[in-house]
C-alpha positions as CSV (number, residue, x, y, z in Angstrom):
1,M,-8.6,5.3,-13.9
2,Q,-11.0,5.9,-16.9
3,Q,-10.7,9.2,-18.7
4,T,-13.7,11.5,-19.1
5,M,-14.8,12.7,-22.5
6,F,-13.1,16.1,-21.8
7,E,-9.8,14.5,-20.9
8,A,-9.8,12.2,-23.9
9,F,-10.4,15.0,-26.4
10,E,-8.7,17.7,-24.3
11,V,-11.8,19.9,-24.5
12,P,-11.8,22.7,-22.0
13,R,-14.5,22.3,-19.3
14,N,-14.9,26.0,-18.4
15,E,-13.6,29.5,-19.1
16,H,-10.8,29.2,-16.5
17,E,-9.5,26.1,-18.4
18,I,-9.6,27.9,-21.7
19,R,-7.5,30.8,-20.2
20,F,-5.1,28.3,-18.7
21,M,-4.6,26.5,-22.0
22,E,-3.8,29.8,-23.7
23,F,-1.4,30.9,-20.9
24,H,0.3,27.5,-20.8
25,K,1.1,27.6,-24.5
26,K,2.5,31.2,-24.3
27,N,4.5,30.6,-21.1
28,P,6.3,27.2,-21.2
29,V,8.8,28.5,-18.5
30,V,6.0,28.2,-15.9
31,W,5.5,24.5,-16.6
32,D,9.3,23.9,-16.6
33,L,9.5,25.6,-13.2
34,W,6.4,23.8,-11.9
35,Q,8.1,20.4,-12.7
36,K,11.4,21.5,-11.3
37,F,10.0,22.7,-7.9
38,T,7.6,19.8,-7.6
39,K,10.5,17.4,-8.1
40,E,12.5,19.3,-5.6
41,A,9.7,19.1,-3.0
42,I,9.4,15.4,-3.6
43,S,13.1,14.9,-3.2
44,H,12.9,16.6,0.2
45,G,10.4,14.1,1.4
46,M,7.1,15.8,0.7
47,G,4.4,13.2,-0.1
48,V,1.7,15.9,-0.6
49,V,2.6,19.2,-2.2
50,G,0.4,22.3,-2.1
51,S,-0.2,23.8,-5.5
52,Q,-0.2,27.3,-3.9
53,L,3.4,26.6,-2.6
54,I,4.6,25.8,-6.1
55,L,2.7,28.7,-7.6
56,E,4.2,31.3,-5.2
57,R,7.7,29.9,-5.7
58,I,7.3,30.3,-9.5
59,R,6.0,33.9,-8.9
60,W,9.1,34.6,-6.9
61,E,11.5,33.1,-9.4
62,T,9.9,34.8,-12.4
63,A,9.7,38.2,-10.6
64,I,13.0,38.3,-8.8
65,R,15.4,35.9,-10.5
66,L,14.2,35.5,-14.1
67,H,13.9,38.8,-15.9
68,D,13.5,37.7,-19.5
69,T,11.0,34.8,-19.1
70,T,8.6,35.8,-21.8
71,A,9.0,36.6,-25.5
72,D,8.1,40.2,-25.0
73,G,10.4,40.6,-22.0
74,Q,7.6,41.3,-19.6
75,S,7.3,39.4,-16.3
76,V,4.9,36.5,-16.1
77,K,1.6,37.2,-14.4
78,I,0.1,33.9,-13.2
79,C,-3.6,33.7,-12.4
80,N,-4.5,31.8,-9.2
81,H,-7.0,29.8,-11.2
82,H,-4.2,28.2,-13.2
83,K,-2.7,26.3,-10.2
84,V,-5.4,23.6,-10.3
85,F,-4.8,22.9,-13.9
86,Y,-1.0,22.7,-13.4
87,A,-1.6,20.4,-10.5
88,R,-3.9,18.2,-12.7
89,L,-1.3,18.3,-15.5
90,W,1.4,17.1,-13.1
91,N,-0.8,14.3,-11.8
92,K,-1.7,13.2,-15.3
93,Q,1.9,13.1,-16.5
94,N,3.2,11.6,-13.3
95,P,0.8,8.8,-12.3
96,H,3.4,7.3,-10.0
97,Q,3.7,10.6,-8.1
98,Q,0.2,11.9,-7.3
99,V,1.4,14.6,-4.9
100,F,-1.3,17.2,-5.6
101,K,-4.8,16.7,-4.2
102,T,-7.5,18.0,-6.5
103,R,-11.2,18.5,-6.3
104,K,-13.8,18.5,-9.0
105,I,-14.0,21.6,-11.2
106,E,-16.9,23.3,-12.9
107,G,-17.9,21.3,-16.0
108,E,-16.3,18.0,-14.8
109,N,-18.4,14.8,-15.0
110,E,-19.3,13.1,-11.8
């Protein structure tokens, strides 16, 4: 699949993506958990995984089980808009395991 100009240069397409990129850099634990829980879902036979399922599991883990997940000791607050970008990141990094279905987002080329 051919990359768009935005993907090739990693240029954010909209305000949500800008916020995601900032959040992603500050909270690597979220991506670590996203990968862990997605792999777990796949290992249990899920061929399609809902991004909301993974997001809510991360919220549970960071709120209940992981108390010191950020540099400032605060709990991680994950915006619902971030899930689409985590799903796309997974699909981009795991082309052999495209388990997240995504739609076009604001600013994306046809």
